[in-house]
N, C-alpha and C positions, 0 to 999 in steps of 0.2 A: 504494499500500499504505501502510496505516497500523497504529501500533504499538499494540495493548493488552496489558493485564496480566492474568493468569490469577487465579484466588482464591489459588494459591497462590505468587503472586509472580512467576511465571514470565513473561518477556515475549514475544510470538508477535507476528507480524504480518499482518493481513487485507487481502486487495483490496477495497478500497471500493467498485467496481463491483458487488459481489455481496452487497454489504446491503441489505436489504429493510426492515428495520425496528430500531429501537434503544429499547429501552423500560425500566423499572424496576420490580422486581417484590419487594422491596427493591432486590434487587441490580440492575446494568444486564445486560441480556440483548440482544445481539447476535444478530438472526435473518438467514441468508442465503437468497438466492432459491433455493437448494436446500434450504433446509429446516433446515438444520445450524443448532444452537443454541450459542452461548460466553456464558458466564458470565463477567464481568469486573469487577476493580474499579474502574476507570476510571467516573468519574461521567457521565450523557448528555450533558450540555452540552460537557464535553472531546472525548467522542465525535466529538458532531455538529460541534464546531469542527475536528477532525482531516481530516474527511471534507470539510468545505468547502475546506479549506487542500489536500486531495490532489486534488478536481476543478478547483481553481484552476492546481495546480500542472502539470496535463495539460490545462490551457486546456479543460476540459470546460464551464465556465460562462462563459467568454468568446468563444465559437462564434458567429458572427451567424447562423450557418445554423439557429440554434434559435429565435431573435426571430420573436417573432410579427409580423404585419403592421401592428398597432397601434403597435409599439414603431418602425416604420421612418418612423410620419407625424409 
């Protein structure tokens, strides 16, 4: 889960596994795989870093089973 801030200043959490894309229109808009969109105050680069941090915390980015065969050579 990552914390994000609504435009009114309220903080809530999103499950980063369901984030499909993060865009700037100029406000940061997060689109989930369900089609739900959230407009937040947090900048795109901060959101992206939180997503990476979350993936690393659940060891999603360090799973050897997702490496390609080229990585093993």
